VOKENU-921039 format. One record per atom (N, C-alpha, C, CB): x, y, z. Coordinates in pm, whole numbers, plus 32768, in hexadecimal, padded with zeros to 4 digits. Glycine has a CB too. Example, Ala and Ser with C-alpha at 12.3 -4.5 7.8 and 13.67 -1.06 7.14 Angstrom:
<rs>
85277DC7830C 84CE7E3E830C 85287EB6830C 846B7E418389 85057F1F82C4 85577F9682CA 850A80038313 85807FC4823C 
</rs>
This chain:
<rs>
6439EB31E935 639EEB21E936 6383EAA0E966 6359EB32E8AB 6316EAA6E9C0 62F6EA38E9F0 6299E9E4E9BA 62DBEA4AEA55 62B3E956E97B 6267E90AE92B 61E8E90BE941 628AE899E929 6170E909E911 60D6E902E946 60CAE85CE931 6052E970E8DB 6090E845E97B 603EE7C0E955 5FB3E795E97E 6084E75AE981 5F77E74EE8F0 5EFAE751E8F5 5EBCE6DAE923 5ED0E774E887 5E5AE6BEE988 5E29E670E9A0 5DB4E61EE95B 5E21E694E9F2 5DC2E5DCE907 5D37E5ACE8BC 5CAEE59FE90E 5D50E51AE880 5C63E5CEE8E3 5BC0E5C6E957 5B76E512E90B 5B0EE69DE91A 5B73E4D3E964 5B29E466E945 5A9CE469E92E 5B3DE417E999 5A2DE460E8E2 59BFE472E8E9 5975E428E94E 599BE466E87D 593AE479E998 58D6E435E9F7 583EE417E9F4 58DEE475EA5A 57D8E447EA3D 5771E466EA58 573AE4B1E9FC 5771E490EABC 576CE53DEA20 572DE5BAE9AA 572BE5B2E91C 5778E637E9AF 57C1E55AE8D5 57C8E53BE87D 575CE4EDE829 581FE51AE88E 573EE495E8A3 56E6E410E876 565FE427E854 56DCE3A7E8E2 564FE4A6E89E 55A5E4C1E8D9 558CE529E83C 558FE53CE9B3 560DE580E830 55FAE5FBE7B3 55EDE58DE74E 568EE67EE78C 5652E52EE707 5643E4DDE6BC 559FE4A5E697 569AE489E6EF 556AE47DE6F4 54F6E429E71E 548EE470E6C9 54D4E426E7C6 5483E50CE70F 5427E54DE70D 5445E581E660 5425E5B1E791 549BE599E62C 54B9E5AAE5A6 547AE53FE54C 5548E5ACE597 548DE4D9E574 545AE445E538 53A6E461E547 54A1E39FE5B2 537FE46FE5D5 52D9E469E5AA 52B1E4CFE574 5275E457E613 52E0E54BE583 52C7E5D2E526 52C8E5D1E475 5344E63AE551 5338E542E469 5315E530E3B7 52D6E4D5E3B4 5381E515E349 526CE4A7E415 521CE43DE3D0 51AFE460E3A2 51FEE3D8E417 5169E432E32E 50F4E48AE2F4 5059E451E35A 50E4E460E225 509FE3CEE37E 5033E3ABE3FA 5017E3FFE473 5059E332E438 5085E43EE48F 5083E473E52E 503CE508E521 5137E483E579 5044E518E489 5028E5C4E478 4F9AE5B2E461 507EE625E3E8 4F59E53CE417 4EC8E50EE3E5 4E7CE4E5E45F 4ECBE48EE379 4EA3E4D5E4D0 4E78E4B9E530 4E40E546E5A5 4EDFE45EE554 4EC5E58BE588 4E99E634E5C5 4E44E670E56E 4F1AE6A8E5D3 4E47E64EE50E 4DDEE687E4AA 4D5CE650E4DB 4DF8E65DE40A 4D4CE5F3E4C9 4CB2E59DE4EE 4C91E5BAE581 4CBCE4E0E4DD 4CD6E5B3E5E0 4CB9E5E4E66A 4C7AE662E645 4D3AE5F4E6D1 4CB4E700E5F0 4C9EE77AE600 4C0DE775E5B0 4D19E7DBE5CB 4BF8E717E561 4BA6E727E4D7 4B20E6F6E508 4BE3E6C8E449 4B1FE676E518 4ABDE604E53A 4A5BE632E5BC 4B19E573E561 4A78E673E625 4A04E69CE664 49C6E721E645 4A1AE696E6E4 49FEE74AE5F9 497FE79AE5A4 492CE776E586 4984E7C7E542 4944E71BE51B 48FDE6EEE4BE 4879E680E50F 496DE6A7E452 48BCE642E582 4847E5DDE5CF 47F8E65EE602 4887E55EE666 481FE6BEE660 47B4E723E69C 4767E746E627 47F1E7ADE6E7 47B2E774E5AF 472BE79CE56B 46C2E74CE536 4744E7DCE50B 46FAE6B9E529 4697E675E515 4637E642E556 46B3E639E4F0 466BE612E612 45E7E631E667 45B9E69AE69B 45DFE5F8E6C5 45C1E70DE665 457DE78EE683 44FFE792E60C 45F5E81BE677 4522E735E576 44E2E750E535 4473E6D1E526 452CE780E4D8 4472E673E58B 440BE63EE5A3 43A4E61FE615 4426E5FAE581 4344E616E5E0 42B3E626E62C 42BFE5EDE6BB 4234E5D0E5DA 42D5E55FE6D8 4302E516E72B 4364E518E761 42FFE4CBE713 4391E54EE7C4 4402E54AE814 442CE4B3E831 43E6E599E894 44A2E484E852 44E0E40BE879 44C7E3F7E90C 4573E40AE858 4445E403E938 442FE3F1E9BD 4456E390EA0E 43CAE3F2E9CC 4486E320E9E0 44C5E2B0EA2B 4543E2B2EA59 44C3E248E9EA 4586E332EA31 45F6E337EA91 45E7E3AEEAC5 467FE323EA5F 4678E3A8EB3F 465EE434EB95 4653E4B9EB65 46C0E449EBEA 45FAE4F4EB81 460BE58EEB4D 45D9E58EEAAF 46BDE5C6EB58 45C9E536EA5D 458EE50FE9D1 4501E578E9F3 456BE442E9B3 4488E55FEA48 4425E5A0EA1F 442AE63EEA20 43C3E56FEA65 4484E669EA71 44B8E6F4EA73 44EEE71BEA16 4504E711EAC7 450BE701E9A3 45A2E73EE93A 453DE795E8F9 4610E6BAE8B2 44C5E7AFE8F7 4441E818E8BC 446EE876E8F7 439BE803E8DF 4462E853E979 443EE8E5E9DC 44DCE930E9FA 43E4E8AFEA9A 4535E910EA0B 45AFE92CEA46 461FE8F3E9EC 45B3E8F4EAD4 466CE97BE9C8 46FEE93DE973 475BE912E9C6 4751E9A6E917 4739E8FCEA57 4776E8F7EAA1 4783E849EABF 4745E956EAF9 4701E804EAB5 46F3E77CEAC0 474DE745EA2E 4644E752EACA 4742E76BE9CB 4788E70FE949 480FE6EDE95F 478DE75CE8BA 487DE731E9C3 48F8E709E9EC 48DCE692EA47 4946E77AEA2E 4891E67EEA95 486FE627EB0C 4835E594EA9B 47DCE684EB8E 47D5E5A8EA72 47C1E528EA15 482DE516E9BC 4743E52EE9BE 4879E550E97B 4904E522E943 4960E4FBE97E 493EE569E90A 4976E540EA03 49F6E4FDEA55 4996E464EA7A 4A39E573EB07 4915E469EAAE 48E9E3DDEACD 48F6E36CEA59 4857E3E5EAF6 48DFE399E9AE 48E6E335E967 4998E32FE951 487FE347E8E3 49D8E375E98A 4A63E368E922 4A8DE303E998 4AE1E410E8F5 4A5FE2E9EA0F 4AAAE2B9EA50 4A97E233EA57 4AAFE2F1EAB1 4A35E1DEE9DF 49FBE16DE9C6 4A81E12FE96A 495FE180E97C 4ABCE186E90D 4B13E134E8CF 4B72E1B7E878 4AB8E0B4E86A 4B16E228E85B 4B90E295E845 4BFFE2B2E86E 4B7CE2EFE856 4BE4E2C4E8F4 4C75E2DEE945 4CD0E29AE952 4C74E2F0E9B3 4CBDE200E949 4D1BE1ADE953 4D68E192E8D2 4CE7E143E989 4D0CE1A6E86D 4D3DE199E7D8 4D9FE200E7BE 4CC9E1A8E76D 4D85E266E7EC 4DD2E301E7E9 4E56E2D9E816 4D8EE386E858 4E48E29EE899 4ECBE284E903 4F26E212E895 4E8EE227E9C6 4EEDE1B0E86D 4F26E14FE817 4F6DE14BE790 4ED4E110E808 4F42E1B4E74A 4F5AE1E4E6CE 4FFBE203E6D8 4EF6E264E6AC 501AE22DE6FA 50BBE260E703 5110E1FEE750 50CEE2F6E753 50BEE1D2E806 511CE1A5E859 5107E0FDE80E 50F7E1C8E912 50BFE0D0E7C8 50BAE031E7B7 5127E026E73C 500BDFEBE78A 5146E086E6F1 51C4E079E688 5256E0ABE6B3 51A1E0D0E605 5242E0E4E6FC 52EDE138E6F9 5362E0CDE719 5301E1C3E78B 5350E067E761 539AE017E79D 539FDFA1E70C 5356DFE9E83E 5317DF84E6F6 5312DF2BE697 534DDF37E619 52A8DF16E687 532CDFD8E5ED 535EDFE0E53E 5405DFCFE554 5331E09EE4DD 5429DFC6E5B0 54CBDFA3E5D2 54E0DF11E59E 54F4DFAAE686 5483DEBFE5BA 5480DE38E5AD 545CDE1AE503 540DDDFBE61D 5410DE66E4FD 53D3DE5CE452 5451DEAFE3FD 5315DEC5E434 547BDEF9E417 54D4DF27E3C8 5585DEDBE3E5 54C1DFCAE3E2 555DDEA9E427 55DEDE5EE473 5672DEB6E48F 560ADDD7E40E 5650DF2AE4D8 56C6DF82E4FE 5700DFADE564 56BFDFD5E4DD 56C0DF42E5CD 56D3DF5BE667 578EDF2DE657 5652DED7E6E7 57BCDF16E60C 586ADF22E614 589BDF96E5EA 58BBDEBDE5BB 585ADFB4E57D 5882E048E565 586BE0E4E5B8 5847E057E4F2 57D4E0B4E5F8 57ADE0F9E666 584DE117E6E5 5720E08EE6A6 583CE084E710 589AE076E76A 5938E06AE761 5873E01DE79C 5949E0A6E6C8 5A01E0D2E6D8 59F9E148E6C8 5A7DE09BE667 59B0E19FE6D2 59B6E22DE6F6 59CDE263E758 5967E25EE6E7 5A36E202E7C8 5A6DE255E82D 59CBE26CE880 5AC9E2F1E7E5 596AE206E87C 58EBE23AE8F4 58FDE1A8E930 5820E26EE8B1 58C6E197E98C 589EE12CE9E9 5822E0E0E9E9 58A1E15CEA5B 57F9E0A7E9FA 574AE061E9EE 5729E0B8EA4C 571ADFA8EA1A 5733E0DFEAC6 570BE116EB03 56F2E1A9EAD1 5745E0FBEB5B 5738E205EA84 5714E26EEA55 56DBE248EA06 575AE2C0EA3A 56CDE1EEE996 5645E1D1E927 55B6E1B2E982 5667E12CE8B6 55DFE17DE9DF 5543E151EA36 54F5E1CFEA42 5558E110EAE8 5564E21FEA72 5525E2B3EABD 54F4E2F2EA44 559FE326EB16 555FE311EA02 5529E35DE9AA 549AE349E936 5596E36EE972 54A6E2CBE93D 5432E2A3E8CD 53ADE29CE94C 545AE1E3E864 53C6E26DE9C3 5350E298EA11 532BE332EA26 5361E25EEA94 5382E371EA4A 5368E3F7EA34 5321E457E9E2 53B3E413EA2D 5352E423E97E 530AE463E90F 5297E441E8C9 5350E46CE8BC 5248E3A1E8EC 51D9E377E8F0 518DE3C7E949 51DCE2FBE908 51ADE3BDE9D5 5137E411EA2C 5131E47AEA0A 513DE423EAB6 51B7E4E7E9D8 5190E557E9AB 5138E58CE927 51F1E581E9AC 515AE527E8DA 50F9E517E86B 5045E50AE883 512EE493E82A 5058E49AE8DF 4FBAE46AE8ED 4F65E4D8E946 4FB1E3C9E943 4FDFE52EE9B6 4F93E5A1E9EE 4F63E605E9A6 4FD4E5DBEA42 4FD4E643E945 4F89E6ACE8BA 4F10E665E8A0 4FE9E6B7E811 4F17E60DE85F 4EAEE5D1E80E 4E32E5D3E865 4ED3E53EE7DD 4E1BE5C0E8DB 4DDFE5BAE90C 4DAEE643E962 4E02E55DE92B 4DEEE694E96F 4E05E755E968 4D77E785E8FA 4ED9E793E8F8 4DD9E737E88C 4D8FE791E7FA 4CE6E763E809 4DE1E747E731 4CDEE6D0E841 4C51E6A2E816 4C0BE6CDE86E 4C35E617E803 4C34E6F0E8ED 4BDFE73BE94C 4BB6E79EE950 4BFAE744E99F 4C0AE7FDE915 4C03E887E8D1 4BBEE897E85C 4C7BE8B7E8B4 4BC5E848E7F0 4B5BE854E7A7 4AE9E835E7B6 4B68E831E759 4AEBE7CBE804 4A5AE797E821 49C5E81CE874 4A89E705E8A3 4A3BE853E8E9 4A12E8A3E91E 49D2E91DE8D1 4A66E8B3E966 4A61E969E88A 4A1DE9DBE847 49AAE9B5E7E1 4A87EA2DE7FC 499BE940E798 4942E938E745 48CBE956E799 4944E8BDE6FD 48B2E8E6E7E6 4840E8ECE857 47E4E972E868 4888E8D7E8E4 4848E9DCE881 4828EA63E8BD 4811EAB2E83F 48A2EAA5E921 4862EA8AE7E2 4835EAEFE76A 47BBEAADE709 48C5EB11E700 47BBEA28E702 4748E9E6E6C1 46C8EA16E702 4752E94AE6CA 46C7E9F2E78C 463BE9B5E7D4 4641EA3AE810 4635E916E846 4699EA85E88D 4690EAF0E8BF 46A6EAE5E951 4621EB26E899 46C4EB35E985 46E0EB4FEA11 4679EB4BEA7F 4715EBC6EA16 460BEB19EA80 45B3EAF3EAD3 45D9EAC5EB59 4573EA9EEA9A 458EEAE2EBAF 45A9EA9AEC4C 45B3EA06EC51 452EEAB8ECB6 4600E9D3EC74 4608E934EC68 45C0E908ECE7 46ADE8F3EC61 4578E870ECCF 4525E847ED2A 457AE7C5ED8B 449BE81BECD6 458FE7D5EE12 45E2E77FEE3D 4593E6FEEE45 4621E7ACEEB8 460BE677EE83 45D2E5E2EE9B 454EE5F0EEF1 4645E57AEEF2 4548E633EF66 44DDE652EFB4 447BE6AFEF8E 4508E677F01D 4485E6F2EF00 440CE712EEF2 442CE7B9EF0E 43A2E6BAEF56 4476E7DDEF54 44BDE860EF61 44D5E8C8EEF2 4535E844EF8C 44BFE931EED8 44F8E9A8EE8F 4584E9E2EE8E 44B5EA06EEB4 45D5E9A6EE32 467AE9E5EE52 4669EA48EDE3 471BE96CEE3A 46C0EAD5EE1F 46CBEB29EDD5 473BEB46ED80 46B2EB73EE0C 4725EB7CED05 477DEB4AECA2 4805EB73ECA7 4750EB68EC2C 482DEBC9ECD2 48BAEBF4ED19 4912EB3BED62 487CEC88EDC8 48BCEB2EEDBD 48C0EAC7EE20 48C5EA3CEDF0 4853EAD3EE72 484FEA1DED6B 4850E9C8ED20 48EEE9BCECCE 47D7E9E3ECD3 491AEA09EC8E 4996EA10EC3D 49F4E9CDEC80 49C7EA94EC1F 49FEE9EFED01 4A83E9F6ED4B 4A67E92EED5E 4A85EA82EE04 4A0CE928ED77 49BCE88BEDAF 49F7E843ED51 4900E871EDAA 49CEE862ECB2 49CDE82AEC55 4A80E80DEC49 4979E87AEBEC 4AB5E877EC3D 4B5BE85FEC3A 4B9EE7F9EC8B 4BA1E8D9EC65 4B79E80CECDF 4BB8E7A1ED6C 4B7CE707ED59 4B72E7E3EE26 4AD0E718ED1A 4ADDE685ED17 4B08E64BEC8B 4A55E646ED40 4B2FE6A1EC38 4BB3E660EBB4 4C1BE65BEBFC 4BE4E6C6EB1F 4C52E699EC72 4CDFE694ECBF 4CD7E60BECEC 4CF7E703ED44 4C4FE5D2ED1F 4C80E559ED6F 4C76E4E4ECFA 4C18E536EE03 4C71E50DEC7D 4CA5E48FEC17 4D3EE473EC09 4C75E4ADEB7B 4D87E4D0EC3B 4E18E4F7EC27 4E4DE45FEC80 4E4CE5B1EC7A 4E44E43DECDB 4E73E3D8ED28 4E52E33EECDE 4E2EE3EDEDB8 4DE9E32FECC5 4DB4E2B1EC7B 4E06E29EEBE8 4D06E2C4EC5E 4DFEE31EEB9D 4E43E308EB4F 4EF2E304EB36 4E0BE343EB1C 4F2DE327EB80 4FB9E2E3EBB4 4FC7E282EBCC 4FEDE301EC0D 4F6FE223EBEC 4F57E1C2EC26 4F4EE168EBA9 4EE9E1D0EC83 4EFDE186EB56 4ED4E134EACF 4F47E13BEA98 4E5FE169EA6A 4F91E1AFEA77 5015E1D7EA55 5056E16EEA70 504AE248EA93 5094E158EAFC 50BAE10AEB31 50C2E071EB01 5086E123EB87 502FE05BEB0E 502ADFCAEAE8 503EDFB3EA55 4FA7DF8EEB10 5022DFFAE9ED 5042E00BE952 50E1DFFEE954 500AE0ABE90A 5143E056E99B 51BCE01DE9A6 51EFDFC5E9CD 51ECE044E9C4 51BCDF7DEA22 51A9DEF1EA47 519CDE5EE9EB 513ADEFEEA89 5158DE96E9BE 5118DE24E94C 516EDE34E8B2 5054DE4DE92B 51A0DEC6E898 51EBDEE1E83F 5288DE97E849 51E6DF6DE840 52B5DE97E8C8 5329DE6BE8CA 532BDDCEE8D6 536BDEAEE930 5283DDAFE927 528CDD1AE94E 5291DCAAE8C3 51FCDCF9E9B0 5224DCF3E85F 51F1DCC6E7DF 523ADCCFE765 5185DD01E7C8 52A9DD38E75C 52DDDD55E70F 5296DD64E68A 5332DD17E71B 5202DD8DE6A2 519ADD9BE647 514EDE23E636 5140DD3BE66A 5155DE81E5D1 512EDF00E5E6 5097DEB5E5ED 515CDF81E56D 5059DE91E5B3 4F8EDE67E59E 4F78DE4EE613 4F46DDCEE53B 4FADDDBEE634 4F97DDCFE6C5 4FBCDE10E74D 4F9EDD85E6DA 500BDE67E733 5062DEDEE79B 4FD5DF42E791 5123DF3DE746 4F9CDF46E713 4F0CDFB4E71A 4EAADF6CE743 4ED3DFFBE68C 4E6BDEF9E6FB 4E0ADED8E734 4DC3DE7EE799 4DEEDED5E6F7 4E59DE5DE7E9 4E33DE2BE84B 4E17DE6AE8B3 4E70DDE6E861 4E45DEECE8D9 4DFBDF60E93E 4D7FDF6AE935 4E20DFE8E92C 4D63DF82E8B1 4CDADF97E899 4C50DF0DE8B0 4CE8DFC8E800 4CB7DE9BE8B4 4C4BDE1FE8AF 4C74DE03E953 4C6FDD82E825 4CBEDE18E998 4CB3DE18EA1D 4C68DEAAEA60 4D46DDFFEA4C 4C61DF04EA13 4C1ADF77EA39 4B8DDF49EA3C 4C31DFEEE9DB 4B54DF1BE9CD 4AC7DEF1E9F6 4A91DE8EEA33 4A8BDEEAE9A9 4AE5DE00EA59 4B0ADDCCEABC 4AD6DDD6EB43 4B6ADDE2EAB9 4B2ADE63EB4A 4B01DE8FEBED 4A97DED3EBD4 4B6CDEEDEC4D 4A67DF01EB69 49EEDF56EB8F 495FDEDBEB99 49D5DFE3EB01 4988DE72EB7A 4919DE1AEB57 492CDDDDEC0B 4938DD99EAAF 498EDDB7EC1E 4996DDA2ECBA 498BDE1DED2C 4A1EDD65ECCF 498BDE7DECEA 4967DEE9ED38 48CCDEFAED5D 4997DF5DECF2 488CDE8EECFE 47E8DEB2ED00 4790DE54ED31 47AFDECCEC7A 47FCDDE3ED43 47C6DD73ED98 478CDD88EE1E 4829DD1AEDAD 472BDD75EE63 4703DD8FEEF2 4740DCF2EF34 4640DDB0EF04 477BDD43EFB9 47B1DCF1F008 483DDCD7F004 4777DC8FEFFD 4864DD46EFAB 4911DD44EFA9 493FDDD1EFA7 4958DCF4EF1B 48DFDDF9F03B 4929DE88F066 49D5DE93F05B 4903DEA2F10E 49ECDE4BF0C0 4A97DE3AF0E5 4AC2DE5DF06C 4ADCDD9CF115 4AC6DDD8F023 4B05DDB0EFA1 4B1ADE51EF38 4A8DDD2BEF51 4A6DDE60EF43 4A7ADEF2EEF7 4AD2DF65EF0F 4A0BDF2FEF01 4AE9DF91EF83 4B46DFD7EFB9 4BCBDFC2EF9C 4B39DFD0F028 4BFDDF59EF93 4C97DF5AEF54 4CA1DF44EEB6 4CF3DEDDEF9A 4C20DF60EE83 4C40DF57EDBB 4C5CDFCDEDB5 4BB9DF30ED34 4CBADFF5ED43 4CDEE07CED37 4C78E0D0ECC5 4D7EE07CED0D 4C16E090ECAE 4BACE0F4EC5C 4B4AE121ECC2 4B54E0A8EBD9 4B44E0DDED69 4AFEE157EDB1 4B17E1DDEDE6 4ADBE134EE07 4B93E1EAEDAB 4BBDE273EE04 4B8AE2D7ED82 4C8DE284EE3C 4B7BE2B5ED06 4B1EE302EC95 4AB1E346ECE6 4AD4E295EC1E 4A78E2ECED49 49E8E344ED78 4A03E389EDDD 4967E2F5EDA4 4A64E380EE10 4A8DE3C5EEA3 4A50E461EEC7 4B3CE3D3EEA4 4A26E483EE1A 4A06E523EE44 4972E559EE78 4A21E57BEDC0 490EE4B2EE65 488EE4DCEE8E 4878E50EEF2D 4835E468EE6F 48D8E4EFEF63 489FE521EFF8 489EE5B3EFF4 48FEE4F1F080 48F1E612EF6E 4918E68EEF74 489BE6C8EF5E 4982E6B5EF1B 482CE692EF21 47BDE6DCEEE0 4762E6D8EF40 4786E6A7EE5C 477BE66EEFB5 46F3E659F01C 46C6E6B5F070 4700E5F5F077 466AE700F0AE 463CE76AF0CA 46B6E769F15E 4585E76AF0D5 46D4E71FF191 4737E705F227 47AEE6AAF1D9 46D4E692F2C9 4801E704F192 486FE6C2F150 48C9E679F1BE 48C4E72DF0FA 48EAE5EFF16F 4955E5ADF1B6 49BFE56AF15F 491AE548F20F 4A3CE542F1B7 4AC1E548F151 4B16E4B5F18A 4B33E5F9F16C 4AAFE45BF1BE 4AE6E3CBF1CC 4B0EE38DF16E 4A9EE37AF1FA 4AA6E392F0E9 4AEBE333F09D 4B45E37EF02F 4A83E2D0F05F 4B54E412F042 4BEDE44FEFFF 4C61E408F041 4C0AE500F01F 4C5AE403F0D4 4CD2E3E5F12B 4CF5E31AF0FA 4C94E40EF1FF 4C67E2F5F0F3 4C77E26EF0BE 4CA5E26CF04B 4C0DE227F0B9 4C7EE2C6EFE0 4C98E296EF61 4D43E2C5EF3A 4C1CE2DAEEF8 4D51E340EF77 4DF1E34DEF71 4E4DE2E7EFAB 4E19E3C4EFB4 4E1FE2A8F024 4E70E21AF064 4E6FE19EEFF9 4E16E1DAF0FD 4E06E18DEFC8 4E13E134EF63 4E4FE13AEEDD 4DB0E119EF53 4E39E1BDEE9F 4EA1E1D8EE06 4F07E1C2EE18 4EB6E259EDC3 4F39E214EEAB 4FDFE1E7EED7 4FEDE17BEEF8 5022E225EF43 4FB8E11CEF22 4FB3E0C8EF4F 4FFEE044EEAB 4F14E0D2EF98 4F7AE055EE43 4FA6E02CEDC4 5031E061ED94 4F42E052ED67 5041E0E1ED9A 50AFE124ED39 5122E102ED7D 50A8E1C8ED1F 513FE0EBEE07 51DAE0CFEE47 51C6E038EE13 51FDE0EAEF15 516FDFE0EE35 516DDF49EE0A 518CDF45ED88 50E9DF00EE1C 5148DF87ECFF 5152DF62ECA5 51E8DF7AEC50 50E8DF8AEC7D 521DDFF6ECBB 52A3E04CEC7B 52FFDFF5ECA9 52C6E0F2ECB1 5303DFB7ED37 5341DF71ED70 535ADEFEED11 5309DF5DEDE3 5313DEC2ECCB 530ADE19EC8B 533BDE42EBFF 5252DDBCEC85 5335DEAFEBCA 535DDEF1EB46 53BBDEF0EB66 5335DF67EB0E 53FBDF39EBC1 54AFDF41EBC7 550FDECFEBD8 54DDDF92EC3D 54BCDE7BEC13 550CDDEEEC60 5528DD93EBC5 5482DD7AECF2 5491DD98EB6A 54A7DD58EB18 54FBDD70EA9F 544EDD40EB09 5508DE15EA80 555BDE22EA48 55FEDE2AEA4C 5530DE5CEA31 5602DE30EAE6 56A1DE23EB1E 56BEDD80EAFE 56B3DE4CEBE5 565EDD54EB0D 568EDC94EAEA 5686DC77EA6E 562ADC13EB2A 5657DCC8EA1E 5641DCA5E979 56B1DC7DE920 560CDD1EE92F 56B4DC2EE8C0 5750DC19E887 5711DC60E810 57A4DB65E86D 5775DCB3E7D4 5752DD0BE777 57C8DCD9E700 5757DDB0E7B7 57E2DC67E73A 5854DC4FE6AB 583CDC2DE607 58A7DBD3E6CD 57B6DC16E624 5759DC03E57A 5731DC8BE548 56AEDBA2E582 5728DD20E59A 5729DD5FE516 574EDDEFE55D 568CDD51E4B1 
</rs>
């Protein structure tokens, strides 16, 4: 009888990724954020719909009582100011810093997984979770607008009438444009989580930076600078609702978001590789 030999498998990226997903799913905060993304849009839509005066100072705000398709666009414009950067940072800003807080780096890295495996496992987990939250938030907002207000035709930014079926696809596409900058803010939060080793700063700093970018973007005479801000791609959907749609801002937004994402992830990876983890 020929003896058989078994080769012990070394845990790799798949094992590290599975472990990070399990840890994230066990956190009450991550479950609460998903629940908030599902429930809060319904509450906001109901409240705004019940107000006599619409929020006319925001894009599509004056039309929220006339079409349920206007509400998701109003919510998208409002969320881009601070909600989406916050949603992107809640998990990403803590996912590395929590290992410093609990002093578990040495334990984590003695499970036959490399720093590269840990880095990509945490990064993919944070990005995947944030995209799930974004999808739930968008779906809840769209559904609430249509069910509470109605499916009346939407008025475009040039005054043209957009049929309900076409308006629905445009709104889904508009929310999809938030994917790239959301990943960019996730990468920024991951970098700050590694560099600061502080979960509070990792979560709060991207929101503050997002506010700062919004302020810079509103300053006249800074058009070139504005194009390179990570908050600008959140507005790239505007051209889709013109009578003659234009996609230039979409392409620019994707390029800018990709630049921020790659730069932040590269800096985060190098920082983690060079870190001395002998203390925890």
